[in-house]
C-alpha positions in Angstrom: 0.0 -0.1 0.0 2.7 2.5 0.8 4.9 1.8 -1.8 2.0 2.3 -4.4 1.1 5.6 -2.9 4.7 7.1 -2.9 4.3 9.7 -5.5 1.1 11.0 -3.8 2.8 11.2 -0.1 6.4 11.6 -0.6 7.0 13.0 2.7 5.5 9.8 4.6 7.1 9.4 7.9 6.0 6.8 10.6 7.1 6.1 14.1 6.4 2.7 15.8 4.7 3.9 19.1 4.1 0.0 20.3 5.3 -3.2 19.1 4.1 -6.5 20.8 5.2 -10.0 19.8 3.7 -13.3 21.2 5.1 -15.9 18.4 3.9 -16.5 16.0 1.9 -13.0 16.1 3.2 -9.7 16.0 1.2 -6.3 16.7 2.1 -2.7 16.3 0.8 1.0 16.6 2.1 3.2 13.9 1.7 7.0 14.2 1.8 8.6 10.5 2.8 12.0 9.5 2.2 13.1 5.9 0.9 15.7 3.4 -0.6 14.7 0.2 0.6 16.1 -3.0 -2.8 16.0 -4.5 -6.3 14.8 -3.3 -6.4 11.0 -2.4 -10.3 10.6 -2.5 -10.5 10.8 1.2 -12.7 13.5 3.0 -10.9 16.3 4.7 
């Protein structure tokens, strides 16, 4: 998903806020920061 939208969100930056591992499962909470170059179809 992120690779396909790189041209629309070139300044994408994300931080892993929480990482939980209980083998064989992995879960994480990400915080994304971005600004789109053009409208991506989502309401503002």
